[in-house]
Structures are given as structure tokens and as C-alpha cells.
C-alpha positions, -999 to 999 in steps of 0.1 A, spaced: 304 511 -601 321 483 -621 324 487 -658 317 462 -685 337 457 -717 333 433 -745 362 427 -768 361 403 -798 393 396 -817 391 377 -849 419 365 -871 412 352 -906 375 356 -903 367 385 -926 330 377 -932 323 375 -895 342 408 -890 321 424 -918 289 411 -901 299 424 -867 307 458 -882 272 460 -897 257 450 -864 277 477 -846 265 503 -872 229 493 -868 228 492 -830 252 521 -821 261 527 -786 247 500 -763 259 516 -731 225 530 -721 207 496 -726 235 477 -708 234 502 -680 195 496 -676 201 459 -676 228 462 -649 206 484 -628 177 460 -630 199 430 -620 215 451 -591 180 459 -579 167 424 -582 198 410 -564 194 435 -536 157 426 -531 165 389 -530 192 396 -505 169 415 -482 144 387 -485 170 361 -479 161 343 -511 184 322 -531 189 331 -569 167 303 -581 137 314 -558 
């Protein structure tokens, strides 16, 4: 299964870095939520593929 990584690198943007750090503290590990989202998308695409439906319906 493919992995997902998000990396944000900021230079000279201390207020934004502080805000992102606070957000990370509040949300914690988003891996379970992102895993659920990925599973939903996988199942939805498999279903559309079986029905031979385009992504837009």
C-alpha cells in the first residue's frame, strides 16, 4: 500500500510556523483519519471501476 507524507518547510515565517506547531499539538497523529479517507477513496474507485463509471458520474 502506498504511503502519504506531507512536508512543509518554511523559511522566515515564524508566525506561521508557530501556528502550524499549535495545530499539530491539537490534532496529534492524523494517520488513522488519513488511512480511513484513503480506504474510502479506494473502495469508491473500485466500485466505479466495476460499474465502468467515470469519476464525474
